[in-house]
C-alpha positions, 0 to 999 in steps of 0.5 A, a space after each residue: 565565727 560568723 563569716 563576712 556573708 552570713 545572712 546574705 541569701 543568694 538565688 543562683 539562676 545561672 549555669 555553666 561557669 561565669 554565674 556559677 564562678 561568682 555565686 561559689 565565691 559568695 557561698 565561700 564567704 558565707 552567703 546561703 546560695 541556692 542553686 535553682 535547676 531544672 528538674 531531673 537535668 540541672 546545670 548542663 556541666 553536670 554531665 559535661 566531660 564526665 570522667 566517672 559515668 553517672 556522676 556530676 562531672 568535676 566541671 560542675 563540682 568545681 564551680 558549685 561548692 558550698 551551695 544547696 541545690 533546688 529542682 524547680 520548674 519555673 514554667 509551672 504556676 507553682 514553680 513560678 509562685 515558689 521562685 517568686 517567694 524565693 525572691 521575696 526573701 533574697 538579698 541577691 538574684 544572679 542570672 546569665 541566660 541569654 538576652 530577654 530570657 528573664 523577661 520572657 519567664 515573666 521575671 522583669 526587672 520591674 517585677 523583681 522590684 515590685 517583689 523586693 525593692 531591696 533585691 540586687 539583680 546580677 546579670 551576665 550577658 556577652 555583650 553590653 546593650 550598646 553593642 551590635 552584637 547584644 543578641 550573639 550567643 557568647 562563649 569563652 573564646 567568642 569574649 576573648 576574640 571580642 574583647 581584644 585578647 586574641 588579636 594580641 596573643 601568640 606569635 606574630 606569624 601565627 594566627 590569633 591565639 586564645 588563652 586557657 585562662 578563663 578570660 571570658 567565664 571566670 573573669 566575668 564572674 569575678 567582675 560581677 562579684 565586685 559588683 554585687 559586693 558594691 551594690 550591697 554595700 550601697 544598699 546599706 546606705 540607700 536601703 534599695 536594690 539595684 541591677 548590676 549587669 557585666 558583659 563578657 566583652 567588656 570584662 575581657 577588655 578591662 584585662 587588655 587595658 594595657 593593650 589599648 594603651 599601646 594602640 594609642 602609643 602606636 598611633 602616636 609613634 608608628 612603633 612600640 619599642 618594647 615589642 620584638 618587632 622593634 627596631 628591625 620589624 615592621 608595625 601596621 596600624 593595630 597592636 600586633 602579637 608580640 609572643 612571650 614579650 613582657 609588654 610592660 617596659 621590662 623585657 622578658 621571654 619564656 626560655 628553655 632549661 635542662 630537659 626542654 628537648 623531652 619536657 614541653 614544660 622545661 622552661 622559665 620565664 625571665 625578666 630583664 629588669 632595667 634596675 637590676 641589669 648589674 645583677 642580671 649580668 653577673 647572673 648570666 656570666 656576663 659581667 662585661 656587659 654591665 658597662 659596655 654601651 651596647 648593652 648598659 642601657 634598655 634602649 641599647 639592649 633592645 635590638 640585641 634582646 634575643 642574643 641576650 636570651 640566647 646567652 641566658 639559656 646557655 647559662 641555664 643549660 645545665 639546670 632544671 627549671 626549679 634549679 635555675 629559678 633558686 640560682 636567679 633568685 640570688 640575684 633578685 631576677 624576677 623569674 618563675 618556672 613554667 608550671 604544668 598542671 600536674 605540677 600544679 596539683 601536687 604543689 605543696 605550697 599551694 596546698 598549705 595555702 588552701 589555693 588548692 584544696 581536696 574536697 570530699 563530694 557525695 558519691 565521687 569521693 574526693 577531688 581537688 579544686 581551687 580554693 580561695 584566691 583571696 586571703 583573709 587574716 580573720 577567717 579561712 573559707 571551708 571549701 565543701 562538696 557541690 550539692 547533688 541535683 535536688 538534694 535540698 528540695 525538702 530543706 529549702 521547701 520546708 523553710 518556706 513553709 511548705 509541709 510534707 504533703 504539699 512537697 510530695 504533690 510538688 514532685 509528683 506534679 514535676 514541679 521539683 
């Protein structure tokens, strides 16, 4: 069947993670994504953190599947002419260069509009135009720190902590994808393209909105009742780090399971759901706590949470994290095992759902990657290998009307 984005042409002028993550999903859903790369070099992730010498790194292959690769030196007159021809025929152009780079190349927004008024131009930047840090180079952890995530992550007696999840990079790419698809729908109504800009700081902050909520509550109340510091600890004037606290009004914590002494991931996350407290008491072998005034309400339990967690750990001491989840699920307790990456890679359900997929890659063989996190009733995205550098030079240029002789000249002139 025709995929939803079939017929949409995308110029992927991005590198590393944020931009490629966005355009990769467009390719999964049917768009023709042409990745424009420097001749002989390509995206820097092709050779970063390699596991096999002289082959494209997993860093690259896992962010660029289903695309076509065109080597192009846009600093040459011939290369710029090809780029302009691509732009005239494209629906979307995406870039994540440093601020002003596209302008210096001669591809200002005004010039892009003149070339193609229907073009949607997507940009990823570290900071928005109003930020005093607008010209600061932004990477994953820079964005996490500037977006408020790091200051609220970790334990109260330790430093700010960044997350392993790509809150600054892939998350920003997903935000840009939302913007691009919105602009495509808008173009159907107006016939006009527009510029869509997403900053990494803004995207991280969007995922931290509950912490901004907590800041306002803290300023009004002077305390945050769902944080471990309450009621016996102290609060400053800023939202503190809460360790593994639930943070959403339903207390929770990471608890030890059988084998924790030797396995750093023999843990599960346990949530004390207010409306499920009687079942929770049965699950942890404390039925007397159901009606005990010291435990019967959420407010009464708050200063005793770590005593409750200790009792739960005692109850689960003879169970692995998987056995514990099976046991607790009988009582409708919200919980999950702490899965490590090896367990994720070998999880049968994730393979069956297409969340983790095995992909054939030229020269490499097969590798594991993440499939579409979005599931559709009418189609299942087919994840294909990432392109080799310049793999589609001839194919793309032929499609633009270049002859074999002209393509050979471009290669000799190092335009491609």
